[in-house]
Backbone as CSV, one residue per row, in Angstrom:
resi,resn,N_x,N_y,N_z,CA_x,CA_y,CA_z,C_x,C_y,C_z
1,ILE,164.292,102.474,108.329,163.767,101.936,106.810,162.580,102.687,106.417
2,PHE,161.501,102.566,107.796,160.351,103.633,107.443,160.274,104.719,107.236
3,LEU,160.985,105.715,108.071,161.425,107.458,107.877,162.005,107.280,106.822
4,ILE,163.039,106.455,105.948,163.910,106.739,104.754,163.156,106.652,103.474
5,LEU,161.956,105.488,103.555,161.225,105.702,102.146,160.230,106.491,102.724
6,ALA,159.777,107.080,103.596,158.749,108.343,103.800,159.211,109.272,103.426
7,LYS,160.614,109.714,103.537,161.066,111.108,102.979,161.294,110.624,101.723
8,VAL,161.756,109.232,101.020,161.665,109.681,99.720,160.994,109.939,99.103
9,GLY,159.822,108.936,99.311,158.634,108.928,98.894,158.517,108.065,97.997
10,THR,159.706,107.094,97.167,159.017,106.310,96.307,159.560,104.990,96.219
11,GLU,159.922,104.247,95.739,160.738,102.883,96.017,162.195,102.620,95.747
12,LEU,162.596,101.841,96.998,163.802,102.162,96.680,164.458,100.614,97.109
13,SER,165.969,100.135,96.420,166.262,99.351,96.485,166.154,98.596,97.772
14,CYS,166.576,97.155,98.022,166.940,96.755,99.577,168.575,97.435,99.630
15,SER,168.899,96.852,98.741,171.031,97.958,98.733,170.890,99.404,99.264
16,THR,169.863,99.447,99.584,169.892,101.397,99.839,169.847,101.098,101.227
17,PHE,169.548,99.953,102.100,169.754,99.671,103.534,171.022,99.466,104.156
18,GLU,172.113,98.873,103.382,172.633,97.957,103.868,173.454,98.519,104.409
19,PRO,174.102,99.882,104.538,174.829,100.643,105.879,173.950,100.509,106.944
20,LEU,173.181,99.955,106.908,171.849,99.781,108.666,172.612,98.689,109.349
21,GLY,173.021,97.712,108.853,173.169,96.482,109.544,173.225,95.536,108.666
22,LYS,173.430,94.271,109.338,173.720,93.052,108.405,172.487,92.465,107.922
23,LYS,172.489,91.666,106.832,171.347,91.180,105.439,170.594,90.262,106.146
24,SER,171.165,89.914,107.439,170.095,88.892,108.275,169.291,90.004,109.330
25,ASN,169.900,90.695,109.629,169.173,91.591,110.619,167.838,92.169,109.846
26,LEU,168.462,92.821,108.643,167.269,93.392,107.714,166.371,92.889,107.025
27,SER,166.660,91.479,106.843,165.767,90.746,106.536,164.536,90.580,107.537
28,GLN,164.698,90.555,108.734,163.735,90.436,109.586,163.357,92.018,109.826
29,HIS,163.250,92.793,109.595,162.846,93.965,109.778,162.157,94.082,108.439
30,TYR,162.601,93.925,107.612,161.789,93.979,106.241,159.952,92.819,106.430
31,ARG,160.732,91.975,107.050,159.485,91.075,106.835,158.931,91.831,107.765
32,ASN,159.258,91.753,109.018,158.259,93.176,110.347,157.071,94.292,109.814
33,LEU,157.849,94.543,108.781,157.236,95.718,107.823,156.045,95.441,107.036
34,LEU,156.741,93.987,106.389,155.838,93.632,105.210,154.420,92.881,105.948
35,ARG,154.842,92.264,107.341,153.508,91.569,107.705,152.929,92.397,108.277
36,ASN,153.327,93.647,108.870,151.921,94.452,109.406,151.661,95.614,108.690
37,GLU,152.221,95.288,107.188,151.306,95.929,106.428,152.024,97.838,106.067
38,LEU,153.045,97.522,106.481,153.704,99.104,105.911,154.311,99.393,104.845
39,ILE,154.946,98.566,104.034,155.650,98.086,102.803,155.229,97.153,101.963
40,THR,155.148,97.783,101.053,155.588,96.556,100.050,157.024,95.648,99.254
41,ILE,156.771,94.659,98.779,158.365,94.612,98.015,157.846,93.940,96.648
42,ARG,158.520,94.738,95.661,158.666,93.927,94.183,159.828,93.440,94.324
43,ARG,159.726,92.343,93.424,160.959,91.620,93.156,160.894,91.667,91.747
44,GLU,162.246,91.906,91.100,162.692,92.052,89.787,163.924,91.319,89.370
45,GLY,164.006,90.003,89.138,165.153,89.467,89.098,165.593,88.984,89.944
46,LEU,166.929,89.183,90.855,167.356,88.766,91.990,167.588,90.222,92.471
47,HIS,166.817,91.592,92.155,166.472,92.485,92.941,165.422,92.971,93.674
48,LYS,165.656,93.228,94.804,163.641,93.618,95.377,163.675,95.172,95.780
49,TYR,162.739,95.294,95.499,162.577,97.216,95.885,161.399,96.926,96.874
50,LEU,161.549,97.984,97.968,160.519,98.347,98.978,159.590,99.855,98.969
51,SER,158.590,99.924,98.942,157.844,100.721,99.033,156.953,100.760,100.237
52,LEU,156.968,102.364,100.754,155.586,102.616,101.675,154.431,102.521,101.414
53,ARG,153.825,101.466,102.071,152.014,101.747,101.368,151.470,103.219,101.802
54,SER,151.978,103.753,101.297,151.548,105.483,102.035,150.151,105.806,102.113
55,LYS,149.616,105.650,101.171,147.775,105.990,100.632,147.141,105.188,102.107
56,GLU,147.347,103.528,101.875,146.815,102.963,103.091,147.125,103.697,103.906
57,PHE,148.351,103.751,104.404,148.698,104.350,105.914,147.913,105.351,106.041
58,ASN,148.365,106.176,105.252,147.338,107.837,105.750,145.792,107.635,105.476
59,ARG,145.176,106.988,105.194,144.044,106.902,105.048,143.718,105.964,106.387
60,LYS,144.880,105.048,106.860,144.073,104.185,108.473,144.600,105.447,109.711
61,PHE,145.557,105.997,109.554,146.322,106.950,110.599,146.750,107.945,109.886
62,PRO,145.430,109.224,109.969,146.332,110.371,109.137,147.200,110.987,109.458
63,LYS,147.896,111.690,109.366,149.204,112.586,109.769,150.211,111.817,110.665
64,LEU,150.175,110.696,110.753,151.193,110.180,111.724,152.201,110.390,111.273
65,ILE,152.589,110.285,109.490,153.971,109.980,109.051,154.693,111.396,109.181
66,ASP,153.312,112.447,109.009,154.340,113.881,109.628,154.322,113.751,111.197
67,THR,153.621,113.655,112.171,154.128,113.394,113.424,155.129,112.731,113.643
68,ILE,155.387,111.669,113.250,156.814,110.735,113.282,158.026,112.106,112.531
69,PHE,157.801,112.501,111.608,159.091,113.254,110.870,159.306,114.368,111.991
70,LYS,157.976,115.117,112.715,158.648,116.191,113.432,159.035,115.689,115.079
71,ILE,158.773,114.520,115.548,159.307,113.992,116.589,160.724,113.605,116.364
72,GLN,160.730,112.772,115.413,162.419,112.708,114.441,163.585,113.239,114.652
73,VAL,162.746,114.873,113.934,163.489,116.237,114.267,163.911,116.950,115.349
74,ASN,163.119,116.657,116.212,163.045,117.651,117.329,163.883,117.109,118.294
75,ALA,163.914,115.519,118.410,164.868,114.346,119.023,166.319,114.758,118.962
């Protein structure tokens, strides 16, 4: 979820992540990401949209997202 949001660079609907697993499991992941202040969730009617808090994240941990992508690509 984190890598997809970082790669896209914009908010995505929760439905984007449905192929990754059951809704109950995804909800738990969203909750953990939100609790750890890595994402924000915007509600619009019945829909939820996730976005990475990249500005705040990069301020606290410069270049960490880029490092994660390099490790992911080389794995």
